[in-house]
SELUM-34058 format. One record per residue (C-alpha): residue number from 1; x, y, z; residue in three letters. Coordinates in nm, 2 decimals. Layout:
<pts>
+-----+--------+--------+--------+-----+
:   i :   east :  north :     up :  aa :
+-----+--------+--------+--------+-----+
: NUM :      X :      Y :      Z : ALA :
...
+-----+--------+--------+--------+-----+
</pts>
This chain:
<pts>
+-----+--------+--------+--------+-----+
:   i :   east :  north :     up :  aa :
+-----+--------+--------+--------+-----+
:   1 :   0.00 :   0.00 :   0.00 : UNK :
:   2 :   0.15 :   0.33 :  -0.10 : UNK :
:   3 :   0.17 :   0.64 :   0.12 : UNK :
:   4 :  -0.10 :   0.83 :  -0.07 : UNK :
:   5 :  -0.35 :   0.54 :  -0.03 : UNK :
:   6 :  -0.28 :   0.49 :   0.33 : UNK :
:   7 :  -0.32 :   0.86 :   0.40 : UNK :
:   8 :  -0.67 :   0.86 :   0.25 : UNK :
:   9 :  -0.77 :   0.55 :   0.44 : UNK :
:  10 :  -0.70 :   0.72 :   0.76 : UNK :
:  11 :  -0.99 :   0.96 :   0.69 : UNK :
:  12 :  -1.24 :   0.77 :   0.46 : UNK :
:  13 :  -1.53 :   1.00 :   0.55 : UNK :
:  14 :  -1.35 :   1.30 :   0.40 : UNK :
:  15 :  -1.32 :   1.37 :   0.03 : UNK :
:  16 :  -0.98 :   1.43 :  -0.11 : UNK :
:  17 :  -0.93 :   1.80 :  -0.11 : UNK :
:  18 :  -0.73 :   1.99 :  -0.38 : UNK :
:  19 :  -0.66 :   2.36 :  -0.42 : UNK :
:  20 :  -0.55 :   2.45 :  -0.77 : UNK :
:  21 :  -0.41 :   2.78 :  -0.86 : UNK :
:  22 :  -0.27 :   2.93 :  -1.18 : UNK :
:  23 :  -0.42 :   3.11 :  -1.47 : UNK :
:  24 :  -0.41 :   3.43 :  -1.67 : UNK :
:  25 :  -0.35 :   3.23 :  -2.00 : UNK :
:  26 :  -0.47 :   2.90 :  -2.14 : UNK :
:  27 :  -0.12 :   2.77 :  -2.11 : UNK :
:  28 :  -0.15 :   2.78 :  -1.73 : UNK :
:  29 :  -0.52 :   2.71 :  -1.70 : UNK :
:  30 :  -0.59 :   2.41 :  -1.92 : UNK :
:  31 :  -0.32 :   2.18 :  -1.79 : UNK :
:  32 :  -0.46 :   2.24 :  -1.44 : UNK :
:  33 :  -0.81 :   2.16 :  -1.56 : UNK :
:  34 :  -0.69 :   1.84 :  -1.73 : UNK :
:  35 :  -0.51 :   1.74 :  -1.40 : UNK :
:  36 :  -0.83 :   1.80 :  -1.20 : UNK :
:  37 :  -1.04 :   1.59 :  -1.44 : UNK :
:  38 :  -0.78 :   1.31 :  -1.43 : UNK :
:  39 :  -0.76 :   1.31 :  -1.05 : UNK :
:  40 :  -1.14 :   1.30 :  -1.02 : UNK :
:  41 :  -1.15 :   1.00 :  -1.25 : UNK :
:  42 :  -0.88 :   0.82 :  -1.06 : UNK :
:  43 :  -1.04 :   0.88 :  -0.73 : UNK :
:  44 :  -1.39 :   0.78 :  -0.86 : UNK :
:  45 :  -1.25 :   0.45 :  -0.97 : UNK :
:  46 :  -1.16 :   0.39 :  -0.61 : UNK :
:  47 :  -1.50 :   0.50 :  -0.48 : UNK :
:  48 :  -1.37 :   0.84 :  -0.36 : UNK :
:  49 :  -1.48 :   1.19 :  -0.41 : UNK :
:  50 :  -1.28 :   1.50 :  -0.50 : UNK :
:  51 :  -1.34 :   1.84 :  -0.35 : UNK :
:  52 :  -1.17 :   2.11 :  -0.55 : UNK :
:  53 :  -1.13 :   2.48 :  -0.49 : UNK :
:  54 :  -0.97 :   2.70 :  -0.77 : UNK :
:  55 :  -0.80 :   3.01 :  -0.64 : UNK :
:  56 :  -0.73 :   3.27 :  -0.91 : UNK :
:  57 :  -0.78 :   3.63 :  -1.03 : UNK :
:  58 :  -1.13 :   3.77 :  -1.03 : UNK :
:  59 :  -1.25 :   3.80 :  -1.39 : UNK :
:  60 :  -0.96 :   3.59 :  -1.52 : UNK :
:  61 :  -0.98 :   3.30 :  -1.76 : UNK :
:  62 :  -0.94 :   3.06 :  -1.47 : UNK :
:  63 :  -1.27 :   3.19 :  -1.32 : UNK :
:  64 :  -1.46 :   3.12 :  -1.64 : UNK :
:  65 :  -1.31 :   2.78 :  -1.68 : UNK :
:  66 :  -1.38 :   2.68 :  -1.32 : UNK :
:  67 :  -1.75 :   2.80 :  -1.36 : UNK :
:  68 :  -1.79 :   2.60 :  -1.68 : UNK :
:  69 :  -1.65 :   2.29 :  -1.51 : UNK :
:  70 :  -1.86 :   2.33 :  -1.19 : UNK :
:  71 :  -1.55 :   2.39 :  -0.98 : UNK :
:  72 :  -1.58 :   2.62 :  -0.68 : UNK :
:  73 :  -1.37 :   2.94 :  -0.72 : UNK :
:  74 :  -1.24 :   3.22 :  -0.50 : UNK :
:  75 :  -1.03 :   3.52 :  -0.59 : UNK :
:  76 :  -0.73 :   3.67 :  -0.42 : UNK :
:  77 :  -0.54 :   4.00 :  -0.48 : UNK :
:  78 :  -0.26 :   3.96 :  -0.73 : UNK :
:  79 :   0.04 :   4.15 :  -0.84 : UNK :
:  80 :   0.16 :   4.13 :  -1.20 : UNK :
:  81 :   0.52 :   4.18 :  -1.30 : UNK :
:  82 :   0.55 :   4.35 :  -1.64 : UNK :
:  83 :   0.86 :   4.22 :  -1.80 : UNK :
:  84 :   1.12 :   4.42 :  -2.00 : UNK :
:  85 :   1.45 :   4.33 :  -2.15 : UNK :
:  86 :   1.59 :   4.63 :  -1.97 : UNK :
:  87 :   1.58 :   4.55 :  -1.59 : UNK :
:  88 :   1.56 :   4.92 :  -1.50 : UNK :
:  89 :   1.24 :   4.96 :  -1.69 : UNK :
:  90 :   1.08 :   4.69 :  -1.48 : UNK :
:  91 :   1.10 :   4.93 :  -1.18 : UNK :
:  92 :   0.79 :   5.10 :  -1.32 : UNK :
:  93 :   0.50 :   5.27 :  -1.12 : UNK :
:  94 :   0.27 :   4.99 :  -1.24 : UNK :
:  95 :   0.50 :   4.71 :  -1.12 : UNK :
:  96 :   0.56 :   4.89 :  -0.79 : UNK :
:  97 :   0.19 :   4.93 :  -0.73 : UNK :
:  98 :   0.11 :   4.57 :  -0.82 : UNK :
:  99 :   0.39 :   4.43 :  -0.60 : UNK :
: 100 :   0.23 :   4.62 :  -0.32 : UNK :
: 101 :  -0.07 :   4.39 :  -0.36 : UNK :
: 102 :   0.12 :   4.07 :  -0.31 : UNK :
: 103 :   0.12 :   4.08 :   0.08 : UNK :
: 104 :  -0.26 :   4.14 :   0.07 : UNK :
: 105 :  -0.29 :   3.84 :  -0.17 : UNK :
: 106 :  -0.08 :   3.62 :   0.05 : UNK :
: 107 :  -0.29 :   3.71 :   0.36 : UNK :
: 108 :  -0.61 :   3.64 :   0.17 : UNK :
: 109 :  -0.47 :   3.31 :   0.03 : UNK :
: 110 :  -0.35 :   3.20 :   0.38 : UNK :
: 111 :  -0.70 :   3.22 :   0.51 : UNK :
: 112 :  -0.84 :   3.04 :   0.21 : UNK :
: 113 :  -0.58 :   2.75 :   0.25 : UNK :
: 114 :  -0.63 :   2.73 :   0.62 : UNK :
: 115 :  -1.01 :   2.72 :   0.59 : UNK :
: 116 :  -1.02 :   2.47 :   0.31 : UNK :
: 117 :  -0.75 :   2.24 :   0.45 : UNK :
: 118 :  -0.64 :   2.08 :   0.13 : UNK :
: 119 :  -0.45 :   1.75 :   0.10 : UNK :
: 120 :  -0.23 :   1.92 :  -0.16 : UNK :
: 121 :  -0.20 :   2.24 :  -0.36 : UNK :
: 122 :  -0.13 :   2.25 :  -0.73 : UNK :
: 123 :   0.02 :   2.56 :  -0.88 : UNK :
: 124 :   0.05 :   2.58 :  -1.26 : UNK :
: 125 :   0.20 :   2.93 :  -1.30 : UNK :
: 126 :   0.09 :   3.28 :  -1.36 : UNK :
: 127 :   0.13 :   3.56 :  -1.11 : UNK :
: 128 :  -0.19 :   3.46 :  -0.93 : UNK :
: 129 :  -0.01 :   3.14 :  -0.82 : UNK :
: 130 :   0.25 :   3.32 :  -0.60 : UNK :
: 131 :   0.03 :   3.42 :  -0.31 : UNK :
: 132 :  -0.14 :   3.08 :  -0.30 : UNK :
: 133 :   0.18 :   2.89 :  -0.32 : UNK :
: 134 :   0.34 :   3.09 :  -0.04 : UNK :
: 135 :   0.02 :   3.04 :   0.17 : UNK :
: 136 :   0.05 :   2.67 :   0.12 : UNK :
: 137 :   0.40 :   2.69 :   0.27 : UNK :
: 138 :   0.29 :   2.90 :   0.56 : UNK :
: 139 :   0.00 :   2.66 :   0.63 : UNK :
: 140 :   0.23 :   2.36 :   0.60 : UNK :
: 141 :   0.03 :   2.21 :   0.31 : UNK :
: 142 :   0.22 :   2.02 :   0.04 : UNK :
: 143 :   0.27 :   2.23 :  -0.27 : UNK :
: 144 :   0.32 :   2.08 :  -0.62 : UNK :
: 145 :   0.42 :   2.33 :  -0.89 : UNK :
: 146 :   0.39 :   2.24 :  -1.26 : UNK :
: 147 :   0.59 :   2.41 :  -1.53 : UNK :
: 148 :   0.47 :   2.39 :  -1.89 : UNK :
: 149 :   0.77 :   2.55 :  -2.07 : UNK :
: 150 :   1.13 :   2.46 :  -2.10 : UNK :
: 151 :   1.24 :   2.74 :  -1.87 : UNK :
: 152 :   1.06 :   2.81 :  -1.54 : UNK :
: 153 :   0.83 :   3.11 :  -1.55 : UNK :
: 154 :   0.87 :   3.39 :  -1.29 : UNK :
: 155 :   0.59 :   3.26 :  -1.07 : UNK :
: 156 :   0.71 :   2.90 :  -1.05 : UNK :
: 157 :   1.07 :   3.01 :  -1.01 : UNK :
: 158 :   0.96 :   3.21 :  -0.70 : UNK :
: 159 :   0.78 :   2.91 :  -0.56 : UNK :
: 160 :   1.05 :   2.64 :  -0.60 : UNK :
: 161 :   1.17 :   2.68 :  -0.24 : UNK :
: 162 :   0.82 :   2.63 :  -0.11 : UNK :
: 163 :   0.74 :   2.33 :  -0.32 : UNK :
: 164 :   0.73 :   1.97 :  -0.20 : UNK :
: 165 :   0.75 :   1.85 :  -0.56 : UNK :
: 166 :   0.84 :   2.03 :  -0.89 : UNK :
: 167 :   0.68 :   1.89 :  -1.20 : UNK :
: 168 :   0.85 :   1.98 :  -1.53 : UNK :
: 169 :   0.75 :   1.91 :  -1.89 : UNK :
: 170 :   1.10 :   1.85 :  -2.03 : UNK :
: 171 :   1.42 :   1.67 :  -1.93 : UNK :
: 172 :   1.60 :   1.99 :  -2.05 : UNK :
: 173 :   1.44 :   2.18 :  -1.76 : UNK :
: 174 :   1.61 :   1.98 :  -1.49 : UNK :
: 175 :   1.96 :   2.13 :  -1.57 : UNK :
: 176 :   1.81 :   2.48 :  -1.52 : UNK :
: 177 :   1.69 :   2.41 :  -1.17 : UNK :
: 178 :   1.87 :   2.48 :  -0.85 : UNK :
: 179 :   2.02 :   2.18 :  -0.67 : UNK :
: 180 :   1.74 :   2.19 :  -0.41 : UNK :
: 181 :   1.46 :   2.21 :  -0.67 : UNK :
: 182 :   1.62 :   1.93 :  -0.88 : UNK :
: 183 :   1.61 :   1.70 :  -0.58 : UNK :
: 184 :   1.23 :   1.71 :  -0.57 : UNK :
: 185 :   1.18 :   1.75 :  -0.95 : UNK :
: 186 :   1.00 :   1.50 :  -1.17 : UNK :
: 187 :   0.95 :   1.50 :  -1.54 : UNK :
: 188 :   0.58 :   1.46 :  -1.59 : UNK :
: 189 :   0.53 :   1.63 :  -1.93 : UNK :
: 190 :   0.25 :   1.88 :  -1.99 : UNK :
: 191 :  -0.11 :   1.74 :  -1.95 : UNK :
: 192 :  -0.29 :   1.70 :  -2.28 : UNK :
: 193 :  -0.67 :   1.67 :  -2.31 : UNK :
: 194 :  -0.75 :   1.31 :  -2.37 : UNK :
: 195 :  -1.00 :   1.39 :  -2.65 : UNK :
: 196 :  -0.70 :   1.51 :  -2.86 : UNK :
: 197 :  -0.61 :   1.14 :  -2.91 : UNK :
: 198 :  -0.96 :   1.04 :  -3.04 : UNK :
: 199 :  -0.94 :   1.21 :  -3.38 : UNK :
: 200 :  -1.02 :   1.04 :  -3.71 : UNK :
: 201 :  -0.93 :   1.20 :  -4.05 : UNK :
: 202 :  -1.26 :   1.10 :  -4.23 : UNK :
: 203 :  -1.46 :   1.28 :  -3.95 : UNK :
: 204 :  -1.27 :   1.60 :  -4.03 : UNK :
: 205 :  -1.35 :   1.57 :  -4.40 : UNK :
: 206 :  -1.72 :   1.52 :  -4.31 : UNK :
: 207 :  -1.75 :   1.78 :  -4.04 : UNK :
: 208 :  -1.57 :   2.06 :  -4.23 : UNK :
: 209 :  -1.70 :   1.96 :  -4.58 : UNK :
: 210 :  -1.35 :   1.91 :  -4.72 : UNK :
: 211 :  -1.48 :   1.73 :  -5.03 : UNK :
: 212 :  -1.25 :   1.91 :  -5.26 : UNK :
: 213 :  -0.94 :   1.79 :  -5.09 : UNK :
: 214 :  -0.70 :   1.57 :  -5.28 : UNK :
: 215 :  -0.63 :   1.29 :  -5.03 : UNK :
: 216 :  -0.33 :   1.18 :  -5.24 : UNK :
: 217 :  -0.16 :   1.50 :  -5.13 : UNK :
: 218 :  -0.05 :   1.58 :  -4.77 : UNK :
: 219 :  -0.27 :   1.81 :  -4.56 : UNK :
: 220 :  -0.13 :   2.11 :  -4.37 : UNK :
: 221 :  -0.31 :   2.25 :  -4.07 : UNK :
: 222 :  -0.23 :   2.62 :  -4.01 : UNK :
: 223 :  -0.32 :   2.77 :  -3.67 : UNK :
: 224 :  -0.23 :   3.08 :  -3.48 : UNK :
: 225 :  -0.44 :   2.99 :  -3.17 : UNK :
: 226 :  -0.80 :   3.07 :  -3.10 : UNK :
: 227 :  -0.77 :   3.43 :  -3.20 : UNK :
: 228 :  -0.56 :   3.35 :  -3.50 : UNK :
: 229 :  -0.22 :   3.52 :  -3.59 : UNK :
: 230 :  -0.20 :   3.81 :  -3.83 : UNK :
: 231 :   0.17 :   3.72 :  -3.89 : UNK :
: 232 :   0.11 :   3.36 :  -3.97 : UNK :
: 233 :  -0.20 :   3.44 :  -4.18 : UNK :
: 234 :   0.00 :   3.69 :  -4.39 : UNK :
: 235 :   0.29 :   3.45 :  -4.44 : UNK :
: 236 :   0.06 :   3.17 :  -4.55 : UNK :
: 237 :  -0.15 :   3.40 :  -4.78 : UNK :
: 238 :   0.17 :   3.51 :  -4.96 : UNK :
: 239 :   0.27 :   3.15 :  -5.05 : UNK :
: 240 :  -0.08 :   3.01 :  -5.09 : UNK :
: 241 :  -0.08 :   2.93 :  -5.46 : UNK :
: 242 :   0.25 :   2.75 :  -5.43 : UNK :
: 243 :   0.14 :   2.57 :  -5.12 : UNK :
: 244 :  -0.19 :   2.45 :  -5.27 : UNK :
: 245 :   0.00 :   2.31 :  -5.56 : UNK :
: 246 :   0.16 :   2.06 :  -5.32 : UNK :
: 247 :  -0.09 :   2.02 :  -5.03 : UNK :
: 248 :  -0.44 :   2.06 :  -4.89 : UNK :
: 249 :  -0.47 :   2.34 :  -4.63 : UNK :
: 250 :  -0.70 :   2.38 :  -4.33 : UNK :
: 251 :  -0.63 :   2.74 :  -4.21 : UNK :
: 252 :  -0.77 :   2.84 :  -3.87 : UNK :
: 253 :  -0.72 :   3.21 :  -3.91 : UNK :
: 254 :  -0.93 :   3.38 :  -3.64 : UNK :
: 255 :  -1.23 :   3.61 :  -3.67 : UNK :
: 256 :  -1.03 :   3.92 :  -3.77 : UNK :
: 257 :  -0.87 :   3.77 :  -4.08 : UNK :
: 258 :  -1.14 :   3.54 :  -4.20 : UNK :
: 259 :  -1.32 :   3.78 :  -4.44 : UNK :
: 260 :  -0.99 :   3.89 :  -4.60 : UNK :
: 261 :  -0.87 :   3.53 :  -4.65 : UNK :
: 262 :  -1.20 :   3.42 :  -4.80 : UNK :
: 263 :  -1.18 :   3.71 :  -5.04 : UNK :
: 264 :  -0.82 :   3.60 :  -5.13 : UNK :
: 265 :  -0.94 :   3.24 :  -5.17 : UNK :
: 266 :  -1.19 :   3.36 :  -5.43 : UNK :
: 267 :  -0.90 :   3.47 :  -5.65 : UNK :
: 268 :  -0.72 :   3.14 :  -5.65 : UNK :
: 269 :  -0.71 :   2.93 :  -5.96 : UNK :
: 270 :  -1.01 :   2.70 :  -6.00 : UNK :
: 271 :  -0.80 :   2.38 :  -5.97 : UNK :
: 272 :  -0.65 :   2.50 :  -5.64 : UNK :
: 273 :  -0.93 :   2.66 :  -5.45 : UNK :
: 274 :  -1.11 :   2.34 :  -5.35 : UNK :
: 275 :  -0.80 :   2.24 :  -5.15 : UNK :
: 276 :  -0.82 :   2.54 :  -4.92 : UNK :
: 277 :  -1.04 :   2.60 :  -4.62 : UNK :
: 278 :  -1.00 :   2.92 :  -4.42 : UNK :
: 279 :  -1.20 :   2.90 :  -4.10 : UNK :
: 280 :  -1.23 :   3.14 :  -3.81 : UNK :
: 281 :  -1.21 :   2.87 :  -3.54 : UNK :
: 282 :  -1.17 :   2.49 :  -3.51 : UNK :
: 283 :  -1.37 :   2.37 :  -3.21 : UNK :
: 284 :  -1.48 :   2.01 :  -3.14 : UNK :
: 285 :  -1.34 :   1.90 :  -3.47 : UNK :
: 286 :  -0.98 :   1.98 :  -3.37 : UNK :
: 287 :  -0.88 :   1.61 :  -3.28 : UNK :
: 288 :  -1.01 :   1.51 :  -3.62 : UNK :
: 289 :  -0.83 :   1.79 :  -3.80 : UNK :
: 290 :  -0.50 :   1.70 :  -3.62 : UNK :
: 291 :  -0.55 :   1.34 :  -3.72 : UNK :
: 292 :  -0.60 :   1.45 :  -4.09 : UNK :
: 293 :  -0.29 :   1.68 :  -4.08 : UNK :
: 294 :   0.04 :   1.55 :  -4.21 : UNK :
: 295 :   0.21 :   1.87 :  -4.10 : UNK :
: 296 :   0.12 :   2.17 :  -3.88 : UNK :
: 297 :   0.23 :   2.53 :  -3.91 : UNK :
: 298 :   0.17 :   2.71 :  -3.58 : UNK :
: 299 :   0.29 :   2.91 :  -3.28 : UNK :
: 300 :   0.50 :   2.73 :  -3.02 : UNK :
: 301 :   0.31 :   2.78 :  -2.69 : UNK :
: 302 :   0.34 :   2.51 :  -2.43 : UNK :
: 303 :   0.00 :   2.36 :  -2.49 : UNK :
: 304 :   0.05 :   2.34 :  -2.87 : UNK :
: 305 :   0.39 :   2.18 :  -2.82 : UNK :
: 306 :   0.25 :   1.92 :  -2.58 : UNK :
: 307 :  -0.03 :   1.83 :  -2.82 : UNK :
: 308 :   0.20 :   1.81 :  -3.13 : UNK :
: 309 :   0.46 :   1.60 :  -2.96 : UNK :
: 310 :   0.21 :   1.37 :  -2.79 : UNK :
: 311 :   0.05 :   1.30 :  -3.13 : UNK :
: 312 :   0.39 :   1.30 :  -3.31 : UNK :
: 313 :   0.33 :   1.57 :  -3.58 : UNK :
: 314 :   0.58 :   1.72 :  -3.81 : UNK :
: 315 :   0.57 :   2.10 :  -3.76 : UNK :
: 316 :   0.70 :   2.43 :  -3.87 : UNK :
: 317 :   0.69 :   2.66 :  -3.57 : UNK :
: 318 :   0.68 :   3.04 :  -3.57 : UNK :
: 319 :   0.72 :   3.16 :  -3.21 : UNK :
: 320 :   0.53 :   3.46 :  -3.08 : UNK :
: 321 :   0.81 :   3.71 :  -3.03 : UNK :
: 322 :   0.63 :   3.89 :  -2.75 : UNK :
: 323 :   0.56 :   3.58 :  -2.53 : UNK :
: 324 :   0.65 :   3.62 :  -2.17 : UNK :
: 325 :   1.02 :   3.56 :  -2.12 : UNK :
: 326 :   1.05 :   3.47 :  -2.49 : UNK :
: 327 :   0.93 :   3.12 :  -2.39 : UNK :
: 328 :   0.79 :   3.03 :  -2.73 : UNK :
: 329 :   1.13 :   3.08 :  -2.89 : UNK :
: 330 :   1.28 :   2.85 :  -2.62 : UNK :
: 331 :   1.01 :   2.59 :  -2.68 : UNK :
: 332 :   1.06 :   2.60 :  -3.06 : UNK :
: 333 :   1.44 :   2.59 :  -3.04 : UNK :
: 334 :   1.43 :   2.29 :  -2.81 : UNK :
: 335 :   1.25 :   2.09 :  -3.08 : UNK :
: 336 :   1.44 :   2.24 :  -3.37 : UNK :
: 337 :   1.77 :   2.14 :  -3.23 : UNK :
: 338 :   1.67 :   1.78 :  -3.21 : UNK :
: 339 :   1.51 :   1.77 :  -3.55 : UNK :
: 340 :   1.16 :   1.73 :  -3.40 : UNK :
: 341 :   1.04 :   2.05 :  -3.58 : UNK :
: 342 :   1.16 :   2.33 :  -3.79 : UNK :
: 343 :   1.16 :   2.67 :  -3.61 : UNK :
: 344 :   1.16 :   3.00 :  -3.78 : UNK :
: 345 :   1.35 :   3.21 :  -3.52 : UNK :
: 346 :   1.51 :   3.50 :  -3.70 : UNK :
: 347 :   1.39 :   3.72 :  -3.99 : UNK :
: 348 :   1.06 :   3.54 :  -4.05 : UNK :
: 349 :   0.94 :   3.58 :  -4.41 : UNK :
: 350 :   0.72 :   3.42 :  -4.66 : UNK :
: 351 :   1.02 :   3.29 :  -4.85 : UNK :
: 352 :   1.16 :   3.15 :  -4.52 : UNK :
: 353 :   0.83 :   2.97 :  -4.45 : UNK :
: 354 :   0.82 :   2.83 :  -4.81 : UNK :
: 355 :   1.18 :   2.70 :  -4.78 : UNK :
: 356 :   1.10 :   2.53 :  -4.44 : UNK :
: 357 :   0.78 :   2.37 :  -4.57 : UNK :
: 358 :   0.90 :   2.26 :  -4.91 : UNK :
: 359 :   1.12 :   1.96 :  -4.82 : UNK :
: 360 :   0.86 :   1.83 :  -4.57 : UNK :
: 361 :   0.60 :   1.83 :  -4.84 : UNK :
: 362 :   0.82 :   1.69 :  -5.11 : UNK :
: 363 :   0.97 :   1.41 :  -4.90 : UNK :
: 364 :   0.72 :   1.19 :  -4.70 : UNK :
: 365 :   1.01 :   1.01 :  -4.54 : UNK :
: 366 :   1.14 :   1.34 :  -4.40 : UNK :
: 367 :   0.80 :   1.41 :  -4.25 : UNK :
: 368 :   0.78 :   1.06 :  -4.10 : UNK :
: 369 :   1.13 :   1.10 :  -3.94 : UNK :
: 370 :   1.04 :   1.43 :  -3.79 : UNK :
: 371 :   0.71 :   1.30 :  -3.66 : UNK :
: 372 :   0.90 :   1.01 :  -3.49 : UNK :
: 373 :   1.14 :   1.25 :  -3.33 : UNK :
: 374 :   0.85 :   1.47 :  -3.22 : UNK :
: 375 :   0.67 :   1.18 :  -3.06 : UNK :
: 376 :   0.99 :   1.10 :  -2.87 : UNK :
: 377 :   0.94 :   1.43 :  -2.69 : UNK :
: 378 :   0.58 :   1.37 :  -2.62 : UNK :
: 379 :   0.43 :   1.24 :  -2.30 : UNK :
: 380 :   0.07 :   1.14 :  -2.36 : UNK :
: 381 :   0.05 :   1.01 :  -2.01 : UNK :
: 382 :   0.15 :   1.35 :  -1.86 : UNK :
: 383 :  -0.18 :   1.40 :  -1.67 : UNK :
: 384 :  -0.15 :   1.06 :  -1.50 : UNK :
: 385 :   0.21 :   1.13 :  -1.41 : UNK :
: 386 :   0.11 :   1.46 :  -1.25 : UNK :
: 387 :  -0.18 :   1.30 :  -1.06 : UNK :
: 388 :   0.07 :   1.04 :  -0.93 : UNK :
: 389 :   0.28 :   1.33 :  -0.80 : UNK :
: 390 :  -0.01 :   1.50 :  -0.64 : UNK :
: 391 :  -0.11 :   1.18 :  -0.46 : UNK :
: 392 :   0.24 :   1.12 :  -0.35 : UNK :
: 393 :   0.28 :   1.47 :  -0.21 : UNK :
: 394 :  -0.05 :   1.44 :  -0.03 : UNK :
: 395 :   0.06 :   1.11 :   0.12 : UNK :
: 396 :   0.38 :   1.27 :   0.26 : UNK :
: 397 :   0.18 :   1.53 :   0.45 : UNK :
+-----+--------+--------+--------+-----+
</pts>
């Protein structure tokens, strides 16, 4: 019998209690949600209940996600650090004002943690996680932090000394940790929604009406995230006739660019236009679209990387230059250096995108080799690994 199980058997009348904190972006929020769902399923299989409280920023994405999932939510004061490459510019009036809110947030979080009495606290990053993580330390509740990117974000970096366990998504992260953090670190990977693995190519064709696609050609899925990416949209538009001569394209472009790209599609040669679908958003069909795609052109956020590597997809990555701490460039370079993707890191242009895509479309064996290297980085069982860590930390309390 392991420690986590014996701990729960000591108090069978009490549901397992989890505080989860982290948010501000989907990269912090959705891995936490996947972990909660996985933990609930694991406990239910043993006839146990899960009592969850999400602590976050009022009005933040995490509050909306918690409400949609039926998870109790409470807000605490937060202080955001606005980054700048020039450290002197970080000493701004806005940063000074927000940092003054941190002690209030810690006091509020300390009461929340003490009152809820969790078995374990999970922090997935974002500035809202700092007061809750510190409160867990003050209240002597085990804290597990999870980092989605190759390099630790500011919030998780600040919490490593308070953490009972440090979950990271990449082996490369271990060498960047302090000695004390490395001793309690475990490579779990970044949790991926299980439905991502359930896709079927033919369902994508039916759901999106891709009847004009030539299935003898590879299919490219282009995405800039839920809102689309003006940069990626422009690059793909500029090489579109060339690209459609070699592939089918599903282009998730976002609402702002959809009308322009549809107008552009109307000017395409008649033999090429049936192979192109610009769409504002890909929702429930995403697993099927990913199953259909032989290659992906996308940003390199942590969630995207986790899904692409778990599925083993050849990809051309165009990092968002303004991402916090330049984390998307680090994510992309990590895969590029091992041949698991092609990353456009400097001087991004339409010609550069075409040169990156061309050999992958022309040589199926090259795509296959890249997909295999990508899959080697993937951890489709990341959610279960993180749940193992949560139960282990709770058992050590």
